[in-house]
KOLZA-688276 format. One line per field, with one value per residue (C-alpha): residue number from 1; residue in three letters; x, y, z. Coordinates in steps of 0.001 Angstrom, whole numbers, plus 500000, padded with zeros to 6 digits. Layout:
BEGIN
resi: [NUM,...]
resn: [ALA,...]
c1: [X,...]
c2: [Y,...]
c3: [Z,...]
//
This chain:
BEGIN
resi: [1,2,3,4,5,6,7,8,9,10,11,12,13,14,15,16,17,18,19,20,21,22,23,24,25,26,27,28,29,30,31,32,33,34,35,36,37,38,39,40,41,42,43,44,45,46,47,48,49,50,51,52,53,54,55,56,57,58,59,60,61,62,63,64,65,66,67,68,69,70,71,72,73,74,75,76,77,78,79,80,81,82,83,84,85,86,87,88,89,90,91,92,93,94,95,96,97,98,99,100,101,102,103,104,105,106,107,108,109,110,111,112,113,114,115,116,117,118,119,120,121,122,123,124,125,126,127,128,129,130,131,132,133,134,135,136,137,138,139,140,141,142,143,144,145,146,147,148,149,150,151,152,153,154,155,156,157,158,159,160,161,162,163,164,165,166,167,168,169,170,171,172,173,174,175,176,177,178,179,180,181,182,183,184,185,186,187,188,189,190,191,192,193,194,195,196,197,198,199,200,201,202,203,204,205,206,207,208,209,210,211,212,213,214,215,216,217,218,219,220,221,222,223,224,225,226,227,228,229,230,231,232,233,234,235,236,237,238,239,240,241,242,243,244,245,246,247,248,249,250,251,252,253,254,255,256,257,258,259,260,261,262,263,264,265,266,267,268,269,270,271,272,273,274,275,276,277,278,279,280,281,282,283,284,285,286,287,288,289,290,291,292,293,294,295,296,297,298,299,300,301,302,303,304,305,306,307,308,309,310,311,312,313,314,315,316,317,318,319,320,321,322,323,324,325,326,327,328,329,330,331,332,333,334,335,336,337,338,339,340,341,342,343,344,345,346,347,348,349,350,351,352,353,354,355,356,357,358,359,360,361,362,363,364,365,366,367,368,369,370,371,372,373,374,375,376,377,378,379,380,381,382,383,384,385,386,387,388,389,390,391,392,393,394,395,396,397,398,399,400,401,402,403,404,405,406,407,408,409,410,411,412,413,414,415,416,417,418,419,420,421,422,423,424,425,426,427,428,429,430,431,432,433,434,435,436,437,438,439,440,441,442,443,444,445,446,447,448,449,450,451,452,453,454,455,456,457,458,459,460,461,462,463,464,465,466,467]
resn: [MET,ASN,THR,PRO,LEU,SER,THR,LEU,ASP,ARG,ARG,LYS,PHE,LEU,ARG,GLY,THR,GLY,VAL,ALA,LEU,ALA,LEU,PRO,TRP,PHE,GLU,SER,PHE,SER,GLY,LEU,ALA,ASP,ILE,VAL,LYS,PRO,SER,SER,ASN,ARG,LYS,ARG,LEU,ALA,CYS,PHE,TYR,LEU,PRO,ASP,GLY,VAL,PRO,MET,PRO,ARG,ALA,ASP,ASP,PRO,ALA,TYR,LYS,ASP,TRP,SER,TRP,PHE,PRO,HIS,GLY,LYS,GLY,GLU,ASN,PHE,THR,PHE,THR,LYS,CYS,LEU,GLU,PRO,MET,ASP,ALA,LEU,ARG,GLN,ASP,LEU,THR,VAL,PHE,SER,GLY,LEU,SER,HIS,PRO,ALA,ALA,ARG,ASN,ILE,HIS,GLY,HIS,SER,ASN,ALA,ASP,GLN,PHE,LEU,THR,GLY,ALA,PRO,THR,GLY,GLY,ALA,GLY,ASP,TYR,SER,ASN,THR,ILE,SER,LEU,ASP,GLN,VAL,PHE,ALA,SER,GLN,VAL,GLY,GLU,GLN,THR,ARG,HIS,ALA,SER,LEU,VAL,LEU,SER,THR,ASP,GLY,GLY,THR,GLY,SER,PRO,ARG,GLY,ALA,GLN,THR,MET,SER,PHE,ASN,ARG,TYR,GLY,ARG,PRO,ILE,PRO,ALA,GLU,HIS,LYS,PRO,LYS,ARG,ILE,PHE,ASP,MET,LEU,PHE,VAL,LYS,SER,SER,ALA,ASN,ALA,ALA,ARG,ARG,LEU,ALA,MET,SER,LYS,SER,ALA,LEU,ASP,ASP,LEU,MET,ILE,ASP,ALA,ASN,SER,LEU,LYS,ARG,SER,LEU,SER,LYS,HIS,ASP,GLN,GLY,THR,LEU,ASP,GLU,TYR,LEU,GLN,SER,VAL,ARG,ASP,THR,GLU,LEU,LYS,ILE,GLU,LYS,ALA,LYS,ARG,TRP,MET,ASN,ILE,PRO,LEU,PRO,GLN,VAL,ASN,VAL,ASP,HIS,LEU,GLN,LEU,ASP,ILE,THR,PRO,GLU,ASP,PRO,ARG,VAL,TYR,LEU,GLN,THR,MET,TYR,GLU,LEU,ILE,TYR,LEU,ALA,PHE,LYS,THR,ASP,SER,THR,ARG,ILE,ALA,THR,TYR,GLN,LEU,GLY,ARG,GLU,ASN,GLY,VAL,GLY,ILE,SER,ASP,TYR,LEU,ALA,ARG,ALA,VAL,GLY,PHE,LYS,LEU,THR,HIS,GLN,LEU,SER,HIS,GLY,THR,LYS,LYS,PRO,GLY,GLY,TRP,GLU,ASN,PHE,GLY,THR,TYR,CYS,ARG,PHE,ILE,SER,GLU,GLU,PHE,GLY,ARG,PHE,ALA,ALA,LYS,LEU,LYS,SER,THR,PRO,GLU,VAL,GLY,GLY,ASP,GLY,ASN,MET,LEU,GLU,ASN,SER,LEU,LEU,LEU,PHE,GLY,SER,ALA,SER,SER,SER,PHE,HIS,LEU,SER,ARG,ASN,TYR,PRO,LEU,ILE,LEU,ALA,GLY,GLY,LYS,LYS,MET,GLY,PHE,LYS,HIS,GLY,GLN,TYR,LEU,LYS,PHE,GLY,GLN,GLY,ASN,GLU,ASP,ASN,GLN,ALA,ASP,ALA,GLY,VAL,SER,THR,ASP,ALA,GLY,TRP,ARG,GLY,GLU,MET,ASN,TYR,GLU,GLU,GLU,PRO,LEU,SER,ASN,LEU,PHE,LEU,THR,MET,LEU,HIS,ARG,LEU,GLY,VAL,GLU,THR,ASP,SER,PHE,GLY,GLY,SER,ASN,ASP,THR,LEU,ALA,GLY,VAL]
c1: [331058,328542,325085,324628,321559,320659,320125,317340,313964,311053,309629,313046,313842,316714,317568,318868,318791,315198,314089,313266,312355,310569,312372,311139,312029,315437,316512,319545,317188,315931,318609,318189,316219,314976,313823,310355,310227,307106,304430,304417,300620,300484,297315,296462,293323,292967,289654,289201,286061,285158,282276,279665,279299,280608,279610,276885,275635,272910,273951,272491,274626,277813,279724,278791,281624,284440,283096,280778,282607,281582,283463,281818,281245,281271,283174,286683,285575,285388,286919,287784,286543,288752,287582,289368,291845,294810,294061,294570,298091,296525,293690,294651,294951,291471,287739,285128,281616,278172,274771,275908,274593,273486,269742,269275,270540,268928,266258,268588,270055,273711,274754,273866,275259,279050,278627,277357,279737,281872,279151,275945,274004,270558,271804,268750,268306,266943,265895,267568,271051,273073,275834,277685,281261,283012,284638,288179,287655,286348,289630,291592,290030,291704,295134,295565,297609,300253,301417,302406,299130,295915,294731,295437,292352,292783,290682,291324,289123,290072,288134,284770,282406,278782,276074,275284,278159,281061,284662,285889,285202,285946,283541,284309,282376,279886,279251,281073,283196,286972,288590,290568,293952,294563,297873,300734,303394,301421,300780,304491,305444,302824,304133,307860,308647,309173,306660,308690,308215,311779,311292,308043,309633,312660,310599,308111,310994,311030,314349,314561,314152,316827,319514,319625,319454,322176,324899,322797,321702,325273,326277,323391,324095,327493,325755,323312,323549,324057,320390,319305,321658,319809,316471,317593,318800,315536,313479,315404,315009,311251,311132,313169,310871,307843,309342,309783,306140,305081,306936,305101,301795,302090,300760,297622,296924,296888,294226,291070,287951,285277,282797,279342,279128,282891,284551,286811,288482,290424,292085,295756,295693,297917,297209,300241,298750,295952,297911,300944,298688,296884,300159,301558,298617,298962,302721,302217,299909,302505,305284,303027,302372,306002,307250,304346,303442,299839,297996,294776,294130,291113,291243,288161,289134,286349,283139,279796,278071,281228,282046,285659,289056,288475,286209,289395,290787,289443,291913,294446,292825,291849,288321,286781,285160,284779,281151,280022,281235,278472,275887,277167,276818,274080,276256,278394,281303,279871,280303,283860,284690,283361,285077,288383,288317,287528,290424,292765,291509,292057,295612,296584,294864,296505,299901,299525,298398,301214,303786,302527,302733,306334,307407,308360,306557,308942,309618,306972,306010,304997,304504,302752,299668,298999,298815,296897,293188,292300,288665,287903,284431,281553,278123,276624,276459,274556,273970,273891,271774,272569,272406,274678,277836,280922,283407,286882,288563,292288,294970,294525,295524,297329,293978,292316,290671,290137,290659,290721,286931,283922,281142,277520,275069,271331,268569,266897,269757,272489,273274,273544,270980,268156,269443,271820,271531,269925,270948,268633,268318,264837,266362,267097,263368,262652,261183,263677,262178,265243,267199,270685,272813,273826,277320,277894,277936,281225,282362,281650,283649,286532,286503,286583,289546,291291,290982,288134,285716,282245,278849,277515,278378,276313,273082,274439,274795,275799,279057,279477,279955,282533,285279]
c2: [078421,078384,077023,073904,074353,070728,071403,073894,072411,072280,075574,077304,079433,081637,080721,082609,081927,080840,082899,081794,083852,082350,082772,083172,080504,080820,079478,078009,075524,074096,071425,069989,066775,067431,070970,071152,073593,075754,074929,077131,077275,078563,080607,083079,084852,088030,089697,093200,094766,098465,099340,102104,102030,104613,108065,107952,111477,111880,112620,116126,116884,118889,116323,113478,114059,113823,112008,109218,106018,104068,104989,106846,104819,101037,098120,099088,102692,104002,106788,106672,109501,110913,108119,105413,107557,106178,102816,104157,102715,099286,099806,096798,094611,095077,094995,097192,095760,097216,095524,092641,091868,088991,088341,087351,090745,093237,094263,094415,097611,097977,098063,094364,092955,092568,089053,087713,089523,086424,083859,085038,083453,084684,086060,088322,091709,090440,087281,083895,083996,081478,081773,079520,079010,082010,082121,082206,079179,077096,077771,077226,073777,072791,074447,075381,072304,073282,076275,076987,078851,077740,081350,084772,086398,090100,093115,096578,095949,092320,089422,088286,091091,090078,088550,091127,093162,091114,092158,089269,088310,084627,081890,078196,075297,075460,079163,080193,083357,082942,085523,088164,089378,093133,093650,093919,092713,089574,088933,089327,086924,084412,084473,084562,083347,079693,078456,078611,080600,081872,083265,084965,086443,087780,089482,090780,092805,094807,093332,093249,089739,090440,091326,087737,086271,088091,085527,082815,085194,086118,082460,081494,084374,082949,079783,081594,082709,086409,086748,085081,087241,090276,088601,087909,091483,092886,090547,091306,095015,094524,092736,095503,098170,096262,096027,099800,100263,097833,099931,103039,101155,100441,103924,103168,100091,102237,104632,104357,103048,105554,106360,107903,111612,112111,114908,112794,115900,116105,112734,112926,111087,112192,111481,109189,106786,105224,105455,103626,101028,100301,100113,097731,095347,095271,094760,091785,090168,090816,089165,086222,085683,086211,083578,081255,081237,081303,081741,083112,086351,088397,091894,093740,097404,098309,097288,098615,101331,103123,100871,100247,101722,101473,104509,106558,105602,108830,110750,109864,112513,114991,113968,113223,109792,107564,106551,110161,110839,108637,110610,114038,113925,116574,119065,121469,119464,116230,114118,115363,114562,111020,110626,111889,109132,106522,107886,107290,103694,103257,104580,101992,099083,100191,100396,096777,095534,097442,095857,092398,093364,094565,091312,088399,085163,083007,079764,080501,082744,086386,088472,087821,089867,087689,084677,086452,087218,090383,091117,094562,095797,096551,095055,098562,101205,104443,105173,101634,100109,096405,096609,097388,096493,098531,095850,095572,092345,092696,090258,086655,087039,083698,082215,083516,086693,089538,093054,096691,096888,098162,095586,096499,093733,093533,095490,098791,100512,100645,104263,103500,106177,104106,104644,107547,110539,108582,110216,108791,105421,105107,104504,100835,100163,101551,099353,097677,098112,096896,093637,092668,089570,087392,088229,084539,084024,085905,083940,080638,081858,082769,079366,077576,079671,079021,075308,074443,071929,072818,073190,075903,078519,080929,079868,080282,077562,079900,081641,085229,086112,088573,087960]
c3: [289665,286831,287557,285366,283243,283779,287499,286906,287744,285341,286580,286346,289408,290413,293974,296987,300706,301160,298171,294631,291578,288581,285262,281695,279143,277443,274077,275874,277538,274270,273936,277416,277688,281210,280558,279047,276173,276308,273808,270734,270944,274527,275046,277796,279003,281072,281944,283348,284815,284987,287364,287048,283267,280820,279509,276853,276059,273470,269893,270162,273231,272513,274600,272246,269770,272308,275346,274216,275158,272051,268859,265990,262822,262471,261018,260005,259490,263031,265097,268781,270967,273697,276031,274031,272122,274124,272475,268957,268635,269249,266786,264650,267735,269182,268510,270202,270672,271263,271454,273686,277165,279378,278897,282548,283761,281393,283907,286920,288326,287428,291077,291303,288081,288380,289804,286497,284115,283462,284214,282518,285386,286483,289800,290072,291704,295030,296853,296498,295002,293059,290488,288049,286889,285353,281925,283303,285509,282617,280834,284065,284472,281192,281400,285051,285917,283362,285416,288995,289603,287916,287750,289209,290771,291568,292434,293810,296854,297502,298963,297609,298586,299036,296825,294107,295445,294112,294654,292513,288906,289364,290455,290786,289280,292155,291541,294690,294593,294555,296866,294995,296153,296218,298011,295482,297911,298715,295009,294247,297019,295881,292315,292892,296396,297166,299737,302928,306108,305881,302377,303296,306421,304546,301854,304409,305837,302549,301470,297703,296363,293761,296306,297485,293994,292089,292803,291213,288447,287525,287566,285330,282970,282047,280842,278560,274963,274276,273332,276563,278600,277279,278055,281622,282158,280803,282961,286153,285479,285052,288398,290018,288566,289832,293300,293329,292314,295050,297602,296405,296391,300133,300799,298775,300884,304039,302756,304907,303231,302169,304902,304684,305520,305497,303555,301339,299958,303208,302669,301773,298450,295597,291911,291930,294498,292401,289145,290545,292164,288887,286963,289590,289304,285513,285831,288131,285574,282877,284905,285774,282062,281059,283507,282666,286355,285165,281874,283342,285219,286236,287647,288879,288910,291286,292965,291804,293831,294939,297873,298854,298204,294452,294725,295086,291661,290150,292290,289580,287361,290041,291005,294380,294156,291110,291489,291804,288256,286855,288851,287878,284105,284021,285841,283769,282356,283775,280641,280221,283845,283539,280172,281532,284119,281436,279394,282340,282609,278853,279139,281726,279978,276724,278422,279560,276135,274420,276724,275811,272140,272495,274182,271890,272692,274678,272877,270259,267368,267324,270446,273741,272839,269802,272121,274887,274840,276805,277621,279026,279846,282150,282797,282696,280010,280476,284174,285552,282798,282439,278661,275725,277632,276681,275611,274132,273033,272373,271271,270248,266602,266766,267818,264673,265960,263513,264774,263731,263863,265789,265708,266435,267283,267850,266145,266888,268677,266064,266907,270652,271445,272958,276485,275915,278201,281056,284329,286998,288684,287197,283774,284346,284691,281230,278535,276230,272766,270898,270676,271799,271347,274326,275518,276173,272389,272458,275495,273755,270755,273044,274725,271369,270197,273498,272785,275164,273687,274922,273289,275582,278132,280205,278533,274983,272378,269551,268708,267542,263891,262643,265161]
//
């Protein structure tokens, strides 16, 4: 018997025996009085953090042409190096920034600065510690009640970490860290499983969620338009593909944490392990956005200072430990090694952004990327310096953002050479004889475009020009 569309609840789930799977919006729902059509001005925010900075060789170094993270040129006339080359297909959908940083962190070692990336708070390098609300949680306080989950807080290492050693990007209104989830299976269950002990138990036994839902899915399909039938098939296949990645990612979760004085080369980690894990985390964010389970996500790719399982991500491109790449730039091929890792990170971020772009906005205009604002960056640049943050802002065209440009801010370091080539921990103590703009100016701009009415954020009262 067909499932009557009128019986579907507001959040729209496929149902099995103790299992429920969130559904995307279908045009077939639009004529039903008790089904709420999604707003055509739905807006989403996702923030991603890269630890350990990026390669910044000096302009007179042969590696500068290919392996300097920042593009060459400026404005609309810029060229990606090999670090960001995988993003070239999205050139008109993103903006690269230089010359932005948080004033309160400019004289702090990069190992201690991830905590303030989305807050701009003066967390300091030692002594008493306090933080403030993060960018994502300000937005979540306005739109979080409109979705099943107010926000999705993820990291590769999970939990909260420690003060100045954050393993989460998100902080609540009291400045307290929000624990990040890092196990794909648990994230999947949280997003798509109805809150019952039976459902959790069934999926914990590695039974595919879809196996128990296909009767309801096939019944629903007969009630949908031809267009929606295709949408349902595509969505269910995406869920199935994600489940397969989650199964593969289980091996990654069993990898022992890095230990001091251990030969990590002996660990049995294949290049597929970290790559599949990263792709799975991005895919889970995509599905959460597609089903409108949440409109806000943060994902911290790794913790500063090479602590935790995230230090193994570089195995995806054949290297030992990720953090060591930032320390080995003066060795033969060092800049290329570090840049090759950054290229891998760019590939996976670009894959996620491209998937949003290829997905039509459900119940609205354009594609999902145009209604999603993606912030990617680090609170360090050259060798753990808390200055000149490497930043990318993608998406958000429906919010009025201009793209296809490389914007340089501040004065006295327009060529990004003031701190280039630094390869020792003493560099962060160097005098800053140039000016940079507060990153929170960009954050305030983002909040305004997301529809948040506020006069200040992170110590900034001004917005950023040119975006």
